Structures are given as C-alpha cells and as structure tokens.
TORGUFI-216795 format. One record per residue: residue number from 1; residue in one letter; chain; x, y, z of N, C-alpha, C, O in turn. Coordinates in Angstrom, 1 decimal, decimal comma. Example, Ala and Ser with C-alpha at 12.3 -4.5 7.8 and 13.67 -1.06 7.14 Angstrom:
// TORGUFI-216795
 seq type mol    nxx    nyy    nzz   caxx   cayy   cazz    cxx    cyy    czz    oxx    oyy    ozz
   1    A   A   13,2   -5,7    7,8   12,3   -4,5    7,8   13,2   -3,3    7,8   14,2   -3,3    8,5
   2    S   A   12,8   -2,2    7,1   13,7   -1,1    7,1   12,9    0,0    7,9   13,4    1,1    8,0
This chain:
// TORGUFI-216795
 seq type mol    nxx    nyy    nzz   caxx   cayy   cazz    cxx    cyy    czz    oxx    oyy    ozz
   1    M   A    6,6   61,8   63,7    5,8   62,8   63,1    5,0   62,3   62,0    5,5   61,6   61,1
   2    E   A    3,7   62,7   61,9    2,9   62,3   60,8    3,4   62,9   59,5    3,9   64,0   59,4
   3    T   A    3,2   62,1   58,4    3,7   62,6   57,1    2,6   63,4   56,4    2,9   64,1   55,4
   4    G   A    1,4   63,2   56,8    0,3   64,0   56,1    0,2   63,4   54,7    0,4   62,2   54,5
   5    R   A   -0,2   64,2   53,8   -0,4   63,7   52,4    1,0   63,4   51,8    1,9   64,2   51,9
   6    T   A    1,1   62,3   51,2    2,4   61,9   50,6    2,3   61,9   49,1    1,2   61,9   48,5
   7    L   A    3,4   62,0   48,5    3,5   62,1   47,0    3,4   60,7   46,4    4,1   59,8   46,9
   8    G   A    2,6   60,6   45,3    2,6   59,3   44,6    3,8   59,3   43,7    4,5   60,3   43,5
   9    I   A    4,0   58,1   43,0    5,2   58,0   42,1    5,2   59,0   41,0    6,3   59,6   40,7
  10    V   A    4,1   59,2   40,3    4,0   60,2   39,2    4,3   61,6   39,7    5,1   62,3   39,1
  11    E   A    3,8   61,9   40,9    4,1   63,3   41,5    5,5   63,4   41,8    6,1   64,4   41,7
  12    R   A    6,1   62,3   42,3    7,5   62,3   42,7    8,4   62,5   41,5    9,4   63,3   41,5
  13    V   A    8,1   61,8   40,4    8,9   62,0   39,1    8,8   63,4   38,6    9,8   64,0   38,3
  14    L   A    7,6   64,0   38,6    7,4   65,3   38,2    8,1   66,3   39,1    8,7   67,3   38,6
  15    F   A    8,1   66,1   40,4    8,8   66,9   41,3   10,3   66,8   41,1   11,0   67,9   41,0
  16    L   A   10,8   65,6   41,0   12,3   65,4   40,8   12,8   66,1   39,5   14,0   66,5   39,5
  17    R   A   12,0   66,2   38,5   12,4   66,9   37,3   12,7   68,3   37,5   13,4   68,9   36,7
  18    E   A   12,2   68,9   38,6   12,4   70,3   38,9   13,6   70,5   39,9   14,0   71,6   40,2
  19    V   A   14,2   69,4   40,3   15,4   69,5   41,2   16,7   69,5   40,3   16,9   68,6   39,5
  20    P   A   17,5   70,5   40,5   18,7   70,6   39,7   19,5   69,3   39,5   20,0   69,0   38,4
  21    L   A   19,7   68,5   40,5   20,5   67,3   40,4   19,9   66,3   39,4   20,6   65,5   38,8
  22    F   A   18,6   66,3   39,3   17,9   65,3   38,4   17,3   65,9   37,2   16,7   65,1   36,4
  23    R   A   17,4   67,2   36,9   16,7   67,8   35,8   17,1   67,3   34,4   16,3   67,4   33,5
  24    L   A   18,3   66,7   34,3   18,7   66,2   33,0   18,3   64,8   32,7   18,5   64,3   31,7
  25    L   A   17,6   64,2   33,7   17,2   62,8   33,6   15,8   62,7   32,9   14,9   63,5   33,1
  26    E   A   15,6   61,6   32,2   14,3   61,3   31,6   13,4   60,7   32,6   13,9   60,1   33,6
  27    P   A   12,1   60,8   32,4   11,2   60,2   33,4   11,4   58,7   33,7   11,3   58,3   34,9
  28    E   A   11,8   58,0   32,7   12,0   56,5   33,0   13,3   56,3   33,9   13,4   55,3   34,5
  29    D   A   14,2   57,3   33,8   15,4   57,2   34,7   15,0   57,7   36,1   15,6   57,3   37,1
  30    L   A   14,0   58,6   36,2   13,6   59,1   37,5   12,7   58,1   38,3   12,6   58,2   39,5
  31    E   A   12,0   57,3   37,6   11,1   56,4   38,2   11,7   55,5   39,3   11,1   55,4   40,4
  32    P   A   12,8   54,8   39,1   13,4   54,0   40,2   13,8   54,9   41,4   13,8   54,4   42,5
  33    I   A   14,3   56,1   41,1   14,7   57,0   42,2   13,4   57,4   43,0   13,4   57,4   44,2
  34    A   A   12,3   57,7   42,3   11,1   58,1   42,9   10,5   56,9   43,7   10,0   57,1   44,8
  35    A   A   10,6   55,7   43,2   10,1   54,6   43,9   10,8   54,2   45,1   10,3   53,7   46,1
  36    T   A   12,1   54,4   45,1   13,0   54,0   46,2   13,1   55,1   47,3   13,3   54,7   48,5
  37    A   A   12,9   56,3   47,0   13,0   57,4   48,0   11,9   57,2   49,1   10,8   56,9   48,8
  38    Q   A   12,3   57,6   50,3   11,4   57,6   51,4   11,0   59,0   51,7   11,8   59,9   51,8
  39    E   A    9,7   59,2   52,0    9,2   60,6   52,3    9,3   60,7   53,8    8,9   59,8   54,6
  40    R   A    9,9   61,8   54,3   10,1   62,1   55,7    9,7   63,5   56,1    9,8   64,4   55,3
  41    L   A    9,2   63,6   57,3    9,0   65,0   57,9   10,0   65,2   59,0   10,3   64,3   59,8
  42    H   A   10,5   66,5   59,0   11,5   66,9   60,0   10,9   68,1   60,7   10,6   69,1   60,0
  43    A   A   10,7   68,1   62,0   10,2   69,2   62,7   11,2   70,3   62,7   12,4   70,1   62,7
  44    A   A   10,7   71,6   62,8   11,6   72,7   62,9   12,5   72,5   64,1   12,1   72,1   65,2
  45    G   A   13,8   72,8   63,8   14,8   72,6   64,9   15,5   71,2   64,8   16,6   71,1   65,4
  46    E   A   14,9   70,3   64,2   15,5   68,9   64,1   16,7   68,9   63,1   16,6   69,6   62,0
  47    F   A   17,7   68,1   63,4   18,8   68,0   62,5   18,6   66,8   61,5   18,2   65,7   61,9
  48    L   A   18,8   67,1   60,3   18,7   66,1   59,2   19,9   65,2   59,2   19,9   64,0   59,0
  49    C   A   21,1   65,9   59,4   22,3   65,2   59,5   23,3   66,1   60,3   23,1   67,3   60,4
  50    L   A   24,4   65,4   60,8   25,3   66,1   61,7   26,7   66,1   61,0   27,1   65,1   60,5
  51    E   A   27,4   67,2   61,2   28,8   67,3   60,7   29,6   66,1   61,4   29,5   65,9   62,6
  52    G   A   30,4   65,5   60,6   31,3   64,4   61,1   30,7   63,0   61,0   31,5   62,0   61,0
  53    E   A   29,4   62,9   60,9   28,8   61,5   60,7   29,0   61,1   59,3   29,1   61,9   58,4
  54    I   A   29,1   59,7   59,1   29,2   59,2   57,8   27,9   59,5   57,0   26,8   59,2   57,5
  55    G   A   28,1   60,0   55,8   26,9   60,3   55,0   26,4   59,1   54,3   27,1   58,5   53,5
  56    D   A   25,1   58,8   54,5   24,5   57,6   53,9   23,2   57,9   53,3   22,4   57,0   53,0
  57    E   A   22,8   59,2   53,2   21,5   59,6   52,6   21,6   60,9   51,8   22,4   61,8   52,1
  58    L   A   20,9   60,9   50,7   20,7   62,1   49,9   19,3   62,6   50,2   18,3   61,9   50,2
  59    F   A   19,2   63,9   50,5   18,0   64,6   50,9   17,6   65,5   49,7   18,4   66,3   49,2
  60    V   A   16,3   65,5   49,3   15,7   66,4   48,4   14,6   67,1   49,2   13,7   66,5   49,7
  61    L   A   14,7   68,4   49,3   13,7   69,2   50,1   12,4   69,3   49,2   12,4   69,9   48,1
  62    V   A   11,3   68,8   49,8   10,0   69,0   49,1    9,3   70,2   49,6    8,9   71,0   48,8
  63    D   A    9,3   70,4   50,9    8,7   71,6   51,5    9,6   72,1   52,7   10,3   71,3   53,2
  64    G   A    9,6   73,4   53,0   10,3   73,9   54,1   11,6   74,4   53,8   12,0   74,6   52,6
  65    S   A   12,4   74,7   54,8   13,8   75,2   54,6   14,7   74,7   55,7   14,3   74,4   56,8
  66    V   A   16,0   74,6   55,3   17,0   74,2   56,3   18,2   75,1   56,2   18,3   75,9   55,3
  67    E   A   19,0   75,0   57,2   20,3   75,8   57,2   21,4   74,8   57,3   21,4   73,8   58,1
  68    V   A   22,5   75,1   56,6   23,7   74,3   56,6   24,7   75,0   57,4   25,0   76,2   57,1
  69    S   A   25,3   74,4   58,4   26,3   75,1   59,2   27,5   74,2   59,5   27,4   73,0   59,4
  70    K   A   28,6   74,8   59,7   29,9   74,2   60,0   30,5   74,7   61,3   30,4   75,9   61,5
  71    T   A   31,0   73,9   62,1   31,6   74,3   63,3   33,1   74,7   63,1   33,9   73,9   62,5
  72    V   A   33,4   75,9   63,5   34,8   76,4   63,4   35,1   77,0   64,8   34,4   77,9   65,3
  73    D   A   36,2   76,5   65,3   36,7   76,9   66,7   35,5   76,9   67,7   35,4   77,8   68,5
  74    G   A   34,8   75,8   67,6   33,7   75,5   68,6   32,4   76,3   68,4   31,5   76,1   69,1
  75    E   A   32,3   77,1   67,3   31,1   77,9   67,0   30,5   77,4   65,7   31,3   77,2   64,7
  76    A   A   29,2   77,3   65,7   28,5   77,0   64,4   28,4   78,2   63,6   27,9   79,2   64,0
  77    H   A   28,8   78,1   62,3   28,7   79,2   61,3   27,7   78,7   60,2   28,0   77,7   59,6
  78    V   A   26,7   79,5   60,0   25,8   79,2   58,9   26,4   79,4   57,5   26,9   80,5   57,3
  79    L   A   26,4   78,4   56,7   27,0   78,5   55,4   26,0   78,9   54,3   26,3   79,7   53,4
  80    R   A   24,8   78,3   54,4   23,8   78,7   53,5   22,4   78,2   53,9   22,3   77,4   54,9
  81    R   A   21,4   78,6   53,3   20,0   78,2   53,5   19,5   77,5   52,3   19,7   78,0   51,2
  82    L   A   18,8   76,4   52,4   18,3   75,7   51,3   16,8   75,6   51,4   16,2   75,6   52,5
  83    E   A   16,1   75,7   50,3   14,6   75,7   50,2   14,2   74,5   49,4   15,0   73,7   48,9
  84    A   A   12,9   74,4   49,2   12,3   73,3   48,4   12,9   73,2   47,0   13,3   74,3   46,4
  85    R   A   13,0   72,0   46,5   13,6   71,7   45,2   15,1   71,7   45,2   15,8   71,7   44,2
  86    E   A   15,7   71,9   46,4   17,2   71,8   46,5   17,5   70,5   47,2   16,7   69,9   47,8
  87    H   A   18,8   70,1   47,0   19,2   68,8   47,5   20,5   68,9   48,3   21,2   69,9   48,2
  88    L   A   20,8   67,9   49,1   22,0   67,9   49,9   22,4   66,5   50,2   21,5   65,6   50,2
  89    G   A   23,7   66,3   50,5   24,1   65,0   50,9   24,8   64,1   49,9   25,3   63,1   50,2
  90    E   A   24,7   64,5   48,6   25,2   63,6   47,5   26,7   63,4   47,6   27,2   62,3   47,3
  91    L   A   27,4   64,5   48,0   28,9   64,3   48,0   29,4   63,4   49,1   30,3   62,6   48,9
  92    A   A   28,7   63,4   50,2   29,1   62,5   51,3   28,9   61,1   50,9   29,7   60,2   51,3
  93    I   A   27,8   60,8   50,2   27,6   59,4   49,7   28,6   59,0   48,7   29,2   58,0   48,8
  94    L   A   28,8   59,9   47,7   29,7   59,5   46,6   31,2   59,4   47,1   31,9   58,5   46,6
  95    R   A   31,6   60,2   48,0   33,0   60,2   48,5   33,1   59,2   49,7   34,2   58,8   50,0
  96    E   A   32,0   58,7   50,3   32,0   57,8   51,4   32,9   58,4   52,5   33,7   57,7   53,1
  97    Q   A   32,7   59,7   52,8   33,4   60,3   53,9   32,4   61,0   54,8   31,3   61,1   54,5
  98    P   A   32,9   61,4   56,0   32,0   62,1   57,0   31,5   63,4   56,4   32,1   64,0   55,5
  99    R   A   30,3   63,7   56,8   29,6   64,9   56,4   30,4   66,1   56,8   31,0   66,2   57,9
 100    S   A   30,5   67,1   55,9   31,4   68,3   56,2   30,6   69,4   56,9   31,2   70,4   57,3
 101    A   A   29,3   69,2   57,1   28,5   70,2   57,7   27,2   69,6   58,4   26,9   68,4   58,0
 102    S   A   26,6   70,3   59,2   25,3   69,9   59,8   24,2   70,6   59,1   24,3   71,7   58,6
 103    V   A   23,0   69,9   59,1   21,8   70,5   58,4   20,7   70,4   59,4   20,3   69,4   59,9
 104    R   A   20,1   71,6   59,7   19,0   71,7   60,6   17,7   72,3   60,0   17,9   73,3   59,2
 105    A   A   16,6   71,7   60,2   15,3   72,3   59,7   15,0   73,6   60,4   15,0   73,7   61,6
 106    L   A   14,8   74,6   59,6   14,4   75,9   60,1   12,8   76,0   60,3   12,3   76,7   61,2
 107    T   A   12,1   75,2   59,4   10,7   75,1   59,5   10,4   73,6   59,4   11,2   72,8   59,2
 108    D   A    9,1   73,3   59,7    8,7   71,9   59,4    9,1   71,6   58,0    8,7   72,4   57,1
 109    T   A    9,8   70,6   57,7   10,4   70,3   56,4   10,0   68,9   56,0   10,1   67,9   56,8
 110    R   A    9,7   68,7   54,7    9,4   67,4   54,2   10,5   67,1   53,2   10,8   68,0   52,3
 111    T   A   11,0   65,9   53,2   12,1   65,5   52,3   11,8   64,2   51,6   11,0   63,4   52,1
 112    L   A   12,3   64,0   50,4   12,5   62,7   49,8   13,9   62,3   50,1   14,8   63,0   49,8
 113    T   A   14,1   61,1   50,7   15,4   60,7   51,2   15,7   59,4   50,5   15,0   58,4   50,5
 114    L   A   16,9   59,4   49,9   17,4   58,2   49,2   18,7   57,7   49,9   19,6   58,4   50,1
 115    S   A   18,7   56,4   50,2   19,9   55,8   50,9   21,0   55,8   50,0   20,9   55,7   48,7
 116    G   A   22,2   55,8   50,5   23,4   55,7   49,7   23,5   54,4   48,9   23,9   54,4   47,8
 117    D   A   23,1   53,3   49,5   23,1   52,0   48,8   22,1   52,1   47,6   22,5   51,6   46,5
 118    A   A   20,9   52,6   47,8   19,9   52,7   46,7   20,5   53,6   45,6   20,4   53,3   44,4
 119    L   A   21,1   54,8   46,0   21,6   55,7   45,0   22,8   55,0   44,2   22,8   55,1   42,9
 120    R   A   23,7   54,3   44,9   24,8   53,7   44,2   24,2   52,6   43,3   24,8   52,4   42,2
 121    A   A   23,2   51,8   43,7   22,7   50,7   42,9   22,1   51,3   41,6   22,3   50,7   40,5
 122    I   A   21,3   52,4   41,7   20,8   53,0   40,5   21,9   53,5   39,6   21,8   53,4   38,4
 123    L   A   22,9   54,2   40,2   24,0   54,7   39,3   24,8   53,5   38,6   25,2   53,7   37,5
 124    E   A   24,9   52,4   39,3   25,6   51,3   38,7   24,8   50,6   37,6   25,3   50,2   36,6
 125    D   A   23,5   50,6   37,8   22,5   49,9   36,9   22,3   50,8   35,7   22,1   50,3   34,6
 126    R   A   22,3   52,1   35,8   22,0   53,0   34,7   23,1   54,1   34,6   23,0   55,2   35,2
 127    P   A   24,1   53,8   33,8   25,2   54,7   33,7   24,8   56,1   33,1   25,4   57,1   33,5
 128    E   A   23,7   56,1   32,3   23,2   57,4   31,8   22,8   58,3   33,0   22,8   59,5   32,9
 129    V   A   22,2   57,7   34,1   21,8   58,5   35,2   23,0   59,1   35,9   23,0   60,2   36,3
 130    A   A   24,1   58,3   36,0   25,3   58,7   36,6   25,9   59,9   35,8   26,3   60,9   36,4
 131    L   A   25,9   59,8   34,5   26,5   60,9   33,7   25,6   62,1   33,8   26,2   63,2   33,9
 132    A   A   24,3   62,0   33,8   23,5   63,2   33,9   23,7   63,9   35,3   23,7   65,1   35,4
 133    M   A   23,8   63,0   36,4   24,0   63,6   37,7   25,4   64,3   37,8   25,5   65,3   38,4
 134    L   A   26,4   63,7   37,2   27,7   64,3   37,2   27,7   65,6   36,4   28,3   66,6   36,9
 135    A   A   27,0   65,7   35,3   26,9   67,0   34,6   26,2   68,0   35,4   26,6   69,2   35,4
 136    S   A   25,2   67,6   36,1   24,5   68,6   37,0   25,3   69,0   38,2   25,4   70,2   38,5
 137    L   A   26,1   68,1   38,8   27,0   68,5   39,9   28,1   69,4   39,4   28,5   70,3   40,1
 138    A   A   28,6   69,1   38,2   29,7   69,9   37,7   29,2   71,3   37,4   29,9   72,3   37,7
 139    E   A   28,0   71,5   36,9   27,4   72,8   36,7   27,2   73,5   38,0   27,5   74,7   38,1
 140    R   A   26,8   72,8   39,0   26,6   73,4   40,3   27,9   73,9   40,9   28,0   75,0   41,5
 141    M   A   28,9   73,0   40,8   30,3   73,4   41,3   30,8   74,6   40,6   31,4   75,5   41,2
 142    S   A   30,6   74,7   39,3   31,2   75,8   38,5   30,5   77,1   38,9   31,0   78,2   38,7
 143    S   A   29,2   77,0   39,3   28,5   78,2   39,6   28,9   78,7   41,0   28,6   79,9   41,3
 144    L   A   29,5   77,9   41,8   30,0   78,3   43,1   31,3   79,0   43,1   31,7   79,7   44,0
 145    A   A   32,1   78,7   42,0   33,4   79,3   41,9   33,4   80,8   41,6   34,5   81,4   41,5
C-alpha cells in the first residue's frame, strides 16, 4: 500500500509529544524514536497484530482507528477502540510475551511503528526515556483501575 505523504523528523517529534506514552519526554529524547520509527499504512480490515504472536513492535496511530479484540471461547470480543495519538504493543515488547489481543484496522490507518529491538536500545541508552515512559504507563494503568 502506498504511504502517501510521510512525516518528516520534526513533524514526528511534534506528533509524538501529543502521544500519552511519550508526552513527558523532551524533544531531544523523542528524536531517536522519531528517526527509528517506520511509517506504515494498514488497509481497513487488515490486522496490525494477532493475539498469541510474540510482540515485537510498538504502534502509534497517526491516522485512522483500530479495534482491539480478544478471543474467548472461540469468539472475538471487542475490548476497545483506539484512535489517532494512541499507542499499543508496548507491554508485549517489555514483557517479551505473546500478544494478549488482536488489533484490526477499522479504517485505512497510518502508524509509526517501532521495533522491540529499537525501543529496548533507546531505553537502555537513555534511562530518562525509560523513566518517563514508565511514569506514563503507570498513569495509564491507574486510570484503567
């Protein structure tokens, strides 16, 4: 699928500042993330990831929407819907375990995708990035409780 207009590094940094997972990071911390991320287009109906597969990518939704579903007793149950500026997949990378749900594009969707290796390398190189992401994840988890 054609990617159409892609985001430059500065646009990516500005965009990532609006994503909850990255909002506590300074622009200089976001630059390596922006430079490493791959821009992808997913057609409506396409799966970004499947329940049970090993998680090796973090997705940030640039445009479009997706639904997250989990199979229970052979039936897919929608857990939530995600829109632009939301992210998914970070827990599968950090825990190095299979994905707990499937994610399907509801509309044509554009993502910035960061590989698990790239994310881990950034976190190891810049501990302040890891701490800011942990604070953001903790805030997200407490809002779900």
